[in-house]
KEVEXDO-500379 format. One line per 3 residues: number of its first residue (from 1); for each residue x, y, z of C-alpha. Coordinates in Angstrom, 1 decimal, padded with zeros to 4 digits. Layout:
N
NUM) X Y Z ~ ...
This chain:
548
1) 010.9 039.4 -064.9 ~ 009.3 036.0 -065.2 ~ 010.7 033.0 -063.4
4) 011.6 031.3 -066.7 ~ 013.4 034.4 -068.0 ~ 015.3 034.6 -064.8
7) 016.4 031.0 -065.1 ~ 017.5 031.6 -068.7 ~ 019.6 034.6 -067.7
10) 021.3 032.5 -065.0 ~ 022.0 029.7 -067.5 ~ 023.6 032.2 -069.9
13) 025.7 033.7 -067.2 ~ 026.9 030.3 -066.0 ~ 027.8 029.3 -069.6
16) 029.8 032.5 -070.1 ~ 031.6 032.3 -066.7 ~ 032.5 028.6 -066.9
19) 033.5 028.5 -070.5 ~ 030.6 026.7 -072.2 ~ 029.6 029.4 -074.7
22) 031.0 032.8 -075.6 ~ 029.7 035.4 -078.0 ~ 031.7 035.3 -081.2
25) 034.5 037.9 -081.5 ~ 033.5 039.5 -078.2 ~ 036.7 041.7 -078.0
28) 035.3 043.6 -081.1 ~ 031.8 043.9 -079.8 ~ 030.6 040.6 -081.1
31) 028.5 039.8 -084.2 ~ 024.8 038.9 -084.0 ~ 023.8 035.3 -084.5
34) 027.3 033.7 -084.1 ~ 028.6 031.9 -081.1 ~ 031.8 030.2 -079.9
37) 032.1 027.2 -077.7 ~ 034.6 027.4 -074.9 ~ 036.5 024.5 -073.4
40) 033.6 022.9 -071.6 ~ 031.1 023.6 -074.3 ~ 033.4 022.2 -077.0
43) 033.6 018.9 -075.1 ~ 029.9 018.8 -074.4 ~ 028.9 019.4 -078.1
46) 031.6 016.9 -079.2 ~ 030.1 014.3 -076.9 ~ 026.7 014.9 -078.3
49) 027.9 014.5 -081.9 ~ 029.9 011.4 -081.0 ~ 026.9 009.8 -079.3
52) 024.7 010.5 -082.4 ~ 027.3 009.1 -084.8 ~ 027.9 006.0 -082.6
55) 024.2 005.3 -082.1 ~ 022.8 006.2 -085.5 ~ 025.7 005.4 -087.9
58) 028.3 003.0 -086.5 ~ 025.7 000.9 -084.6 ~ 022.3 001.8 -086.0
61) 019.2 000.3 -084.4 ~ 017.4 -002.8 -085.7 ~ 014.5 -001.8 -087.9
64) 010.8 -002.8 -087.8 ~ 010.1 -006.5 -088.1 ~ 013.7 -007.2 -087.3
67) 015.0 -005.7 -090.5 ~ 018.7 -004.8 -090.4 ~ 020.0 -002.0 -092.6
70) 023.3 -000.3 -093.5 ~ 024.1 003.3 -092.5 ~ 027.1 005.1 -094.0
73) 028.4 008.6 -093.7 ~ 029.5 011.4 -095.9 ~ 031.2 014.8 -095.3
76) 030.2 017.1 -098.1 ~ 031.6 020.6 -098.9 ~ 030.0 023.7 -097.5
79) 030.0 025.4 -100.9 ~ 028.4 023.4 -103.7 ~ 027.4 024.1 -107.4
82) 024.7 026.7 -107.2 ~ 022.5 024.5 -109.4 ~ 022.1 022.2 -106.4
85) 020.1 025.0 -104.6 ~ 018.1 025.7 -107.7 ~ 017.0 022.1 -107.8
88) 016.2 022.0 -104.1 ~ 014.1 025.2 -104.4 ~ 016.3 027.3 -102.1
91) 017.3 029.8 -104.9 ~ 014.2 031.8 -105.6 ~ 012.1 030.2 -102.9
94) 014.2 030.5 -099.8 ~ 013.3 034.0 -098.8 ~ 011.0 035.7 -096.3
97) 008.9 038.9 -096.8 ~ 010.5 041.5 -094.5 ~ 009.5 044.9 -093.2
100) 011.9 047.5 -091.6 ~ 011.0 050.0 -089.0 ~ 011.7 053.5 -090.3
103) 012.5 054.7 -086.7 ~ 014.5 052.1 -084.8 ~ 015.6 050.2 -088.0
106) 014.6 046.7 -086.6 ~ 013.6 044.2 -089.2 ~ 010.6 041.8 -089.0
109) 009.1 039.0 -091.0 ~ 005.7 040.2 -092.4 ~ 003.9 037.0 -091.4
112) 005.1 037.6 -087.8 ~ 003.3 040.9 -087.7 ~ -000.2 039.5 -088.1
115) -002.7 040.8 -085.5 ~ -005.9 039.1 -084.7 ~ -008.6 040.9 -082.6
118) -011.4 039.2 -080.8 ~ -014.1 041.5 -079.5 ~ -017.0 040.3 -077.5
121) -017.8 037.2 -079.5 ~ -020.1 034.6 -078.2 ~ -018.9 031.7 -080.3
124) -015.4 030.7 -081.3 ~ -015.1 030.2 -085.1 ~ -014.7 026.8 -086.6
127) -011.2 025.4 -086.9 ~ -011.5 025.2 -090.7 ~ -012.5 028.9 -091.0
130) -009.5 030.0 -089.0 ~ -007.1 027.8 -090.8 ~ -008.2 028.7 -094.3
133) -008.1 032.4 -093.5 ~ -004.6 032.2 -092.0 ~ -003.3 030.1 -094.9
136) -004.7 032.6 -097.4 ~ -003.1 035.7 -095.8 ~ 000.0 034.5 -094.0
139) 001.0 031.0 -095.0 ~ 001.0 027.8 -093.0 ~ 003.7 028.8 -090.5
142) 002.6 032.2 -089.4 ~ 003.3 033.2 -085.8 ~ 000.2 034.9 -084.5
145) -000.5 037.3 -081.7 ~ -004.0 037.1 -080.5 ~ -005.5 040.0 -078.5
148) -008.5 039.0 -076.5 ~ -011.0 041.4 -074.9 ~ -012.8 040.2 -071.8
151) -016.4 040.5 -073.0 ~ -019.1 041.1 -070.3 ~ -019.3 038.1 -068.0
154) -016.2 036.4 -069.5 ~ -012.5 036.7 -069.3 ~ -009.5 036.2 -071.6
157) -009.0 032.9 -069.9 ~ -012.4 031.8 -071.1 ~ -011.6 032.5 -074.7
160) -007.9 031.6 -074.8 ~ -007.9 027.8 -074.5 ~ -010.7 027.4 -077.1
163) -008.9 029.6 -079.6 ~ -005.6 027.8 -079.1 ~ -007.3 024.5 -079.8
166) -008.8 026.0 -082.9 ~ -005.4 027.2 -084.0 ~ -004.1 023.7 -083.8
169) -000.3 023.6 -084.1 ~ 000.1 027.3 -084.8 ~ 002.2 029.4 -082.5
172) -000.4 031.6 -080.7 ~ 000.2 034.1 -077.9 ~ -002.8 035.3 -075.9
175) -002.6 038.9 -074.8 ~ -005.3 040.7 -072.8 ~ -005.9 044.4 -073.5
178) -008.4 046.8 -071.9 ~ -011.8 047.3 -073.5 ~ -010.9 050.9 -074.2
181) -008.0 049.9 -076.4 ~ -010.0 047.5 -078.6 ~ -011.1 048.5 -082.1
184) -014.9 049.0 -082.4 ~ -015.7 045.9 -084.3 ~ -017.6 043.0 -082.7
187) -016.2 040.0 -084.7 ~ -012.9 038.4 -085.6 ~ -010.9 039.8 -088.4
190) -007.3 039.6 -089.6 ~ -005.0 042.5 -090.5 ~ -001.8 042.0 -092.5
193) 000.1 044.6 -094.5 ~ -002.7 047.1 -094.0 ~ -005.4 045.0 -095.5
196) -008.6 043.9 -093.7 ~ -010.2 040.5 -093.7 ~ -013.6 039.4 -092.4
199) -014.7 042.9 -091.5 ~ -018.3 044.1 -091.4 ~ -019.4 045.5 -094.8
202) -019.5 049.1 -093.5 ~ -015.8 049.0 -092.7 ~ -014.5 047.3 -095.9
205) -011.8 049.4 -097.4 ~ -011.0 051.2 -094.1 ~ -007.3 051.6 -093.8
208) -005.8 049.8 -090.7 ~ -002.2 050.5 -091.6 ~ -001.7 052.3 -088.3
211) -002.6 049.1 -086.5 ~ 000.4 047.4 -087.9 ~ 003.4 049.3 -086.5
214) 006.8 048.4 -085.1 ~ 006.4 046.1 -082.0 ~ 009.5 047.7 -080.6
217) 008.9 051.5 -080.9 ~ 005.6 051.9 -082.6 ~ 007.2 053.4 -085.7
220) 006.0 053.1 -089.2 ~ 007.1 050.0 -091.2 ~ 008.3 049.8 -094.8
223) 006.4 047.8 -097.4 ~ 007.3 044.1 -097.5 ~ 010.5 043.1 -099.4
226) 011.9 039.7 -100.2 ~ 015.0 038.8 -098.1 ~ 017.1 035.8 -099.2
229) 018.2 033.6 -096.3 ~ 021.2 032.2 -098.0 ~ 024.7 033.6 -097.5
232) 026.0 034.6 -100.9 ~ 029.7 034.5 -101.9 ~ 031.8 034.3 -105.0
235) 034.0 031.5 -106.4 ~ 037.0 032.6 -108.4 ~ 038.9 035.9 -108.9
238) 036.0 038.1 -110.1 ~ 032.8 039.1 -108.2 ~ 030.4 038.7 -111.1
241) 027.1 036.9 -111.6 ~ 028.6 033.8 -113.2 ~ 030.8 033.2 -110.0
244) 028.0 033.5 -107.4 ~ 027.8 030.6 -105.0 ~ 026.2 030.1 -101.6
247) 027.1 028.7 -098.2 ~ 024.8 025.7 -097.7 ~ 021.6 026.4 -095.7
250) 021.3 022.7 -094.9 ~ 023.4 019.5 -095.1 ~ 020.7 017.3 -096.7
253) 021.4 018.3 -100.3 ~ 025.0 017.1 -100.2 ~ 023.6 013.7 -099.3
256) 021.1 013.7 -102.2 ~ 023.7 015.0 -104.7 ~ 026.0 012.0 -103.7
259) 023.3 009.4 -103.7 ~ 024.6 007.6 -106.8 ~ 028.2 007.9 -105.7
262) 027.4 006.2 -102.4 ~ 025.5 003.4 -104.1 ~ 028.2 002.8 -106.7
265) 031.1 002.8 -104.1 ~ 029.6 001.2 -101.0 ~ 027.4 -001.6 -102.4
268) 024.6 -000.5 -100.1 ~ 021.2 -002.1 -100.6 ~ 017.8 -000.6 -099.9
271) 016.8 000.0 -097.2 ~ 019.9 002.0 -096.2 ~ 020.8 005.4 -094.8
274) 023.3 008.1 -095.4 ~ 024.3 010.3 -092.5 ~ 026.1 013.6 -092.3
277) 027.1 016.1 -089.5 ~ 028.3 019.5 -090.5 ~ 027.9 023.3 -090.5
280) 025.1 025.1 -092.2 ~ 024.4 028.8 -092.6 ~ 021.2 030.9 -092.8
283) 021.1 034.6 -092.8 ~ 018.5 034.8 -090.1 ~ 016.8 038.2 -090.0
286) 016.5 038.3 -086.2 ~ 018.7 035.7 -084.6 ~ 017.5 035.3 -081.1
289) 017.0 033.1 -078.0 ~ 020.7 032.6 -077.3 ~ 022.2 029.9 -079.5
292) 018.8 028.5 -080.5 ~ 018.4 030.6 -083.7 ~ 021.8 031.4 -085.0
295) 023.2 032.2 -088.4 ~ 025.8 029.5 -088.2 ~ 024.8 026.1 -086.8
298) 025.5 022.4 -087.0 ~ 023.2 019.7 -088.2 ~ 023.1 015.9 -087.7
301) 021.0 014.6 -090.5 ~ 020.1 011.2 -091.9 ~ 018.5 010.5 -095.3
304) 017.0 007.0 -095.1 ~ 016.1 005.4 -098.5 ~ 013.5 002.7 -098.7
307) 010.9 001.3 -101.1 ~ 007.8 003.2 -101.9 ~ 004.4 001.7 -101.2
310) 003.9 000.5 -104.8 ~ 007.1 -001.6 -104.6 ~ 006.6 -003.1 -101.2
313) 005.7 -006.8 -101.1 ~ 003.4 -008.3 -098.5 ~ 005.1 -008.3 -095.1
316) 007.8 -005.8 -096.1 ~ 008.2 -002.6 -094.1 ~ 006.3 000.3 -095.7
319) 007.5 003.9 -095.8 ~ 005.1 005.0 -093.1 ~ 006.3 002.2 -090.9
322) 009.9 003.4 -091.4 ~ 008.8 006.9 -090.6 ~ 007.2 005.7 -087.4
325) 010.3 003.7 -086.6 ~ 012.6 006.7 -087.0 ~ 010.3 009.0 -085.1
328) 010.3 006.7 -082.1 ~ 014.0 006.0 -082.3 ~ 014.8 009.7 -082.2
331) 012.4 010.5 -079.4 ~ 013.8 007.7 -077.3 ~ 017.4 008.7 -078.1
334) 016.8 012.1 -076.5 ~ 015.2 010.5 -073.5 ~ 018.2 008.2 -073.1
337) 020.5 011.2 -072.9 ~ 018.7 013.0 -070.2 ~ 015.7 014.8 -071.7
340) 013.3 012.8 -069.6 ~ 011.2 015.7 -068.2 ~ 007.9 017.0 -069.4
343) 009.8 019.6 -071.4 ~ 010.3 017.1 -074.3 ~ 007.2 017.2 -076.4
346) 007.0 015.4 -079.8 ~ 004.3 016.8 -082.0 ~ 003.0 015.5 -085.3
349) 002.5 018.2 -087.9 ~ -001.1 018.8 -089.1 ~ -002.0 018.5 -092.7
352) -002.0 022.2 -093.0 ~ 001.6 022.4 -091.9 ~ 003.1 019.6 -094.1
355) 005.1 020.4 -097.2 ~ 003.3 019.6 -100.4 ~ 005.4 016.5 -101.0
358) 005.4 015.2 -097.4 ~ 003.0 012.6 -096.1 ~ 004.0 012.9 -092.4
361) 006.4 014.8 -090.1 ~ 007.0 014.9 -086.4 ~ 008.6 017.9 -084.8
364) 010.5 016.8 -081.6 ~ 010.2 019.8 -079.5 ~ 011.6 021.0 -076.2
367) 010.2 023.7 -073.8 ~ 013.2 026.1 -073.3 ~ 013.1 028.6 -070.4
370) 013.1 031.5 -073.0 ~ 009.7 030.5 -074.5 ~ 006.2 029.7 -073.5
373) 005.9 027.3 -076.4 ~ 008.0 024.2 -077.2 ~ 010.6 024.8 -079.8
376) 011.9 022.3 -082.5 ~ 015.0 020.2 -081.8 ~ 014.5 017.9 -084.7
379) 012.1 017.1 -087.6 ~ 011.4 013.5 -088.7 ~ 009.9 013.8 -092.1
382) 008.4 011.5 -094.7 ~ 009.7 013.3 -097.8 ~ 008.6 010.9 -100.5
385) 010.6 010.9 -103.7 ~ 010.7 014.7 -104.0 ~ 014.4 015.3 -103.5
388) 015.9 012.7 -105.8 ~ 013.3 013.5 -108.4 ~ 014.2 017.1 -108.3
391) 017.9 016.5 -108.7 ~ 017.3 014.0 -111.5 ~ 015.2 016.6 -113.4
394) 017.7 019.4 -112.9 ~ 021.0 017.5 -113.4 ~ 019.8 015.0 -116.1
397) 021.5 012.2 -114.1 ~ 019.7 009.0 -113.2 ~ 018.8 009.0 -109.5
400) 016.8 005.7 -109.5 ~ 017.7 002.5 -107.7 ~ 017.8 -001.0 -109.4
403) 016.7 -003.9 -107.2 ~ 018.8 -007.0 -108.2 ~ 016.3 -009.4 -106.7
406) 013.0 -008.1 -108.1 ~ 014.6 -006.6 -111.3 ~ 012.6 -003.4 -110.6
409) 013.9 000.2 -111.0 ~ 012.4 002.9 -108.9 ~ 013.1 006.3 -107.2
412) 013.5 005.5 -103.5 ~ 011.3 007.1 -100.9 ~ 013.1 009.2 -098.3
415) 012.6 009.4 -094.5 ~ 014.6 012.3 -093.0 ~ 015.5 012.6 -089.3
418) 017.2 016.1 -089.2 ~ 018.5 017.3 -085.8 ~ 020.3 020.4 -084.7
421) 023.5 019.8 -082.7 ~ 023.5 023.3 -081.3 ~ 019.8 023.2 -080.3
424) 020.3 019.8 -078.6 ~ 023.4 021.2 -076.8 ~ 021.3 024.1 -075.5
427) 018.5 021.7 -074.5 ~ 021.0 019.5 -072.6 ~ 022.4 022.6 -070.8
430) 018.9 023.8 -069.9 ~ 017.8 020.4 -068.7 ~ 020.9 019.9 -066.7
433) 020.8 023.3 -064.9 ~ 020.0 022.7 -061.2 ~ 019.9 024.9 -058.1
436) 020.4 023.9 -054.5 ~ 021.1 026.6 -051.9 ~ 022.6 024.0 -049.5
439) 025.6 023.5 -051.7 ~ 028.9 025.5 -051.7 ~ 027.9 026.6 -055.2
442) 024.1 026.5 -055.5 ~ 024.3 026.1 -059.3 ~ 025.3 022.7 -060.7
445) 024.8 020.8 -063.9 ~ 023.2 017.3 -064.0 ~ 024.6 016.2 -067.3
448) 024.0 012.6 -068.4 ~ 027.4 011.0 -067.7 ~ 027.8 010.1 -071.3
451) 027.7 013.8 -072.3 ~ 029.5 015.4 -069.3 ~ 032.5 017.3 -070.5
454) 034.7 016.1 -067.6 ~ 034.0 012.6 -066.3 ~ 036.0 012.7 -063.2
457) 038.2 014.9 -061.0 ~ 041.0 013.8 -058.6 ~ 041.7 015.9 -055.5
460) 044.5 015.5 -052.9 ~ 042.8 017.0 -049.7 ~ 046.0 019.0 -049.2
463) 049.0 019.5 -051.4 ~ 051.4 018.0 -048.9 ~ 051.8 015.1 -046.5
466) 052.3 012.6 -049.4 ~ 048.7 013.0 -050.6 ~ 049.7 014.3 -054.1
469) 051.9 011.3 -054.5 ~ 048.9 009.0 -054.1 ~ 046.5 011.2 -056.1
472) 048.7 011.8 -059.2 ~ 049.0 008.1 -060.3 ~ 045.2 007.8 -060.0
475) 044.6 010.8 -062.1 ~ 047.1 009.7 -064.8 ~ 045.4 006.3 -065.0
478) 041.9 007.8 -065.3 ~ 042.8 010.4 -068.0 ~ 044.1 007.7 -070.3
481) 040.5 006.6 -070.7 ~ 038.3 009.6 -069.7 ~ 038.4 013.4 -069.7
484) 039.6 014.2 -066.2 ~ 041.0 017.1 -064.1 ~ 043.5 017.2 -061.2
487) 043.0 020.1 -058.7 ~ 044.9 020.7 -055.5 ~ 044.0 024.3 -054.9
490) 041.6 026.0 -052.5 ~ 039.3 024.3 -050.0 ~ 037.7 021.0 -050.9
493) 034.3 022.6 -050.9 ~ 035.3 025.1 -053.6 ~ 036.8 022.4 -055.6
496) 033.6 020.4 -055.4 ~ 031.7 023.5 -056.4 ~ 033.8 024.1 -059.5
499) 033.2 020.5 -060.6 ~ 029.5 020.7 -059.9 ~ 029.2 023.8 -062.2
502) 031.1 021.9 -064.9 ~ 028.8 019.0 -064.5 ~ 031.5 016.4 -063.5
505) 029.7 013.3 -062.3 ~ 032.4 012.0 -059.8 ~ 035.2 013.4 -057.7
508) 037.9 011.2 -056.1 ~ 039.4 012.7 -052.9 ~ 042.6 011.4 -051.3
511) 042.9 012.3 -047.6 ~ 044.7 011.2 -044.5 ~ 042.8 007.9 -044.3
514) 044.1 007.1 -047.8 ~ 047.6 006.7 -046.4 ~ 046.3 004.3 -043.7
517) 044.0 001.9 -045.6 ~ 044.5 002.8 -049.3 ~ 040.9 004.0 -049.7
520) 039.6 007.2 -051.3 ~ 036.4 009.1 -051.1 ~ 034.1 009.1 -054.1
523) 031.6 012.0 -054.3 ~ 028.5 011.8 -056.5 ~ 027.6 015.1 -058.2
526) 023.8 014.7 -058.2 ~ 023.2 014.1 -054.5 ~ 026.6 015.0 -053.0
529) 026.7 011.5 -051.4 ~ 030.1 010.0 -050.6 ~ 031.4 006.4 -050.3
532) 034.9 005.0 -049.9 ~ 036.5 002.5 -052.2 ~ 040.0 001.1 -052.6
535) 042.3 003.4 -054.6 ~ 043.0 000.5 -057.0 ~ 039.3 000.5 -058.0
538) 039.0 004.1 -059.1 ~ 039.1 003.4 -062.9 ~ 037.0 000.3 -062.6
541) 034.3 002.2 -060.5 ~ 034.2 005.0 -063.0 ~ 033.8 002.6 -065.9
544) 030.9 000.9 -064.1 ~ 029.1 004.1 -063.4 ~ 029.5 005.6 -066.8
547) 027.7 002.7 -068.4 ~ 024.5 004.1 -066.9
């Protein structure tokens, strides 16, 4: 077991034991890809969503060149007219080619089953060669396993870094295998769905289907079949084709569909944004990595509307400048809430990765303990006019904007910061997880105070001698303003340990000295340091500290 895997297992165990996250419907054996948030997890996720809404919607940042803008919110229905998803491209285009194992019945995406073999090559192929070949046979987002043979005088470590650089942003795993297990071809070639690419002429047409078996058991795989990722349901009394509807796979389309409604009812002026938080659903084939890839998840999305390049006057903020602005705002927001470590790694997508309508996109990624590669928390995309144009074409409704000052009519350009509330919650948990053997409980959570589920705890040292009478009024005053707990059971060390595991920043302890001089002990979660303050200052002290 790797160290990172061991850490992830400890995090999952702590989350289950302390009530952050439970498997959905556990008493019936659970259901894959669905999760429930317990008392502490519910508060943590709510704090994250409230921080996002406060910082992005109620009090949005000042834009480039000092430009102020409006941000408004919507809360759209989960089930929409199916034509919405036809316009967005989800119906008919939101599917993956899947293959099933005939033995163990596991299901895999075909483009995740690509194998690349490198056998005793002296020179790494050019980046353009690798990219064009992968695009041709697997698409731009293929996950690739790369098996590297240690050629005479070299090692896998010699080849690995160069190949990873050539692959650019692609997800590449380097695996070393013995010379005896390598196929007898001394060049690079690709194998997908039993077809060979870049093989020597004497081997063209050779069947390599046996090289593409189930990664789990080695069994034979079925031919690829399309698998739609949207959850289908029916609206109305009859389950017939005319009543088919879908659970939304994203929240963005509700914003686009309401673009004209918002403009007509809110008097917003470009540039402006529309924000939404809400549940989305994707029928993931293999939900995995705890809550990271789930079938039900929550998004925090902004669609920011601005002038296109052709309508910007000299000195006005251009779409690419707005994209850079939102990219930086979102990166700094994560840092401000505790993701300050080297695990936060923003990455600009390459030209090969970008959607055909997109001019730029940054994936804000985080290195979770369950992965060797950073995983996406949020995408900040320059989407051009694609979405509004699509809905105008399919609905027949005008989706343009009329500028009263310039008397120009145009389709706004869209910048989209799209974040996952569940993924950020998981990142916050992983970042906060700490271990210190010198503590009563070695595991503790260093949540940013703004996100901590419980802000303070109040303890009478013993449940007698008049100490509860001092502690209870302090607790009642604090809980009027902040989530707080009162605990008078077990030793003070165990009570501190419980609060450390919950990530509570401050504990106020009332002891015998409190009766003498009206002071209480304040313990800091992060370093276990203690100071004494007057009991009348508990709420004031907490307010000061939580402004950090």
